[in-house]
C-alpha positions as a Markdown table, in Angstrom:
| # | Residue | x | y | z |
|---|---|---|---|---|
| 1 | Met | -36.8 | -4.2 | -26.7 |
| 2 | Glu | -35.7 | -2.2 | -23.7 |
| 3 | Arg | -32.1 | -3.0 | -24.3 |
| 4 | Ile | -32.4 | -2.0 | -27.9 |
| 5 | Ala | -34.0 | 1.3 | -26.9 |
| 6 | Glu | -31.2 | 1.9 | -24.4 |
| 7 | Trp | -28.6 | 1.2 | -27.1 |
| 8 | Leu | -30.3 | 3.6 | -29.5 |
| 9 | His | -30.3 | 6.3 | -26.8 |
| 10 | Glu | -26.6 | 5.6 | -26.1 |
| 11 | Lys | -25.8 | 6.1 | -29.8 |
| 12 | Asn | -28.0 | 9.2 | -30.0 |
| 13 | Pro | -27.5 | 11.2 | -26.9 |
| 14 | Gly | -29.6 | 14.1 | -28.1 |
| 15 | Leu | -32.6 | 11.8 | -28.4 |
| 16 | Asp | -35.4 | 12.6 | -26.0 |
| 17 | Gly | -38.2 | 10.4 | -25.0 |
| 18 | Pro | -39.2 | 6.9 | -26.2 |
| 19 | Ile | -38.8 | 5.7 | -29.7 |
| 20 | Ala | -42.1 | 4.8 | -31.4 |
| 21 | His | -42.6 | 1.2 | -32.4 |
| 22 | Asp | -43.1 | 2.3 | -36.0 |
| 23 | Glu | -40.5 | 5.0 | -36.2 |
| 24 | Asp | -38.1 | 4.5 | -39.2 |
| 25 | Leu | -34.8 | 4.1 | -37.4 |
| 26 | Ile | -32.8 | 4.5 | -40.6 |
| 27 | Glu | -34.6 | 7.6 | -42.0 |
| 28 | Ala | -34.4 | 9.2 | -38.6 |
| 29 | Arg | -30.7 | 8.4 | -38.6 |
| 30 | Leu | -30.9 | 6.5 | -35.3 |
| 31 | Ile | -28.8 | 3.8 | -36.9 |
| 32 | Asp | -26.2 | 4.6 | -39.5 |
| 33 | Ser | -23.7 | 2.5 | -41.4 |
| 34 | Met | -21.0 | 2.9 | -38.8 |
| 35 | Asp | -23.3 | 1.4 | -36.1 |
| 36 | Phe | -25.0 | -1.2 | -38.2 |
| 37 | Leu | -22.7 | -4.1 | -37.4 |
| 38 | Glu | -22.8 | -3.3 | -33.7 |
| 39 | Phe | -26.6 | -3.3 | -33.9 |
| 40 | Ile | -26.6 | -6.7 | -35.6 |
| 41 | Asp | -24.2 | -8.0 | -32.8 |
| 42 | Leu | -26.7 | -6.7 | -30.2 |
| 43 | Leu | -29.6 | -8.4 | -31.9 |
| 44 | Glu | -27.7 | -11.7 | -32.1 |
| 45 | Glu | -26.8 | -11.5 | -28.4 |
| 46 | Leu | -30.5 | -10.7 | -27.5 |
| 47 | Ser | -32.0 | -13.4 | -29.7 |
| 48 | Gly | -29.3 | -16.1 | -29.2 |
| 49 | Asn | -29.3 | -16.6 | -33.0 |
| 50 | Thr | -26.8 | -15.7 | -35.7 |
| 51 | Ile | -28.2 | -13.3 | -38.3 |
| 52 | Asp | -27.3 | -14.4 | -41.8 |
| 53 | Leu | -27.0 | -11.1 | -43.8 |
| 54 | Gln | -27.8 | -13.0 | -47.0 |
| 55 | Glu | -31.2 | -13.8 | -45.6 |
| 56 | Val | -32.3 | -10.3 | -44.4 |
| 57 | Thr | -33.1 | -7.0 | -46.0 |
| 58 | Ile | -32.7 | -3.4 | -44.7 |
| 59 | Asp | -36.4 | -3.4 | -44.0 |
| 60 | Asp | -35.9 | -6.0 | -41.4 |
| 61 | Phe | -34.1 | -3.4 | -39.3 |
| 62 | Arg | -36.2 | -0.3 | -40.2 |
| 63 | Thr | -38.5 | -0.1 | -37.2 |
| 64 | Leu | -38.5 | -1.5 | -33.6 |
| 65 | Gly | -41.7 | -3.4 | -34.5 |
| 66 | Arg | -40.1 | -5.1 | -37.4 |
| 67 | Val | -36.9 | -5.9 | -35.4 |
| 68 | Gln | -39.0 | -7.5 | -32.7 |
| 69 | Glu | -41.1 | -9.5 | -35.2 |
| 70 | Arg | -38.1 | -10.6 | -37.3 |
| 71 | Phe | -35.5 | -11.3 | -34.7 |
| 72 | Leu | -37.0 | -11.4 | -31.2 |
| 73 | Ser | -40.4 | -13.1 | -31.4 |
| 74 | Ala | -40.7 | -16.7 | -30.3 |
| 75 | Ala | -41.2 | -17.7 | -33.9 |
| 76 | Ala | -38.0 | -15.9 | -35.1 |
| 77 | Gly | -34.9 | -18.0 | -36.0 |
């Protein structure tokens, strides 16, 4: 999760402090459509799995908690 937080801070240089586990990344505009594919690439790199966009919804990317649960937990993939 540290690498994801670093990436979000890189993309949002005005962002101060930590990102809450339940903060809505999309509503807060921390991830936008221009960065979305890069974010998926990062998740694939970190998880070691390919993300099939036909099998996910936008809610799977909405919070750090959901990202961790869906893509980075031992049970994911």
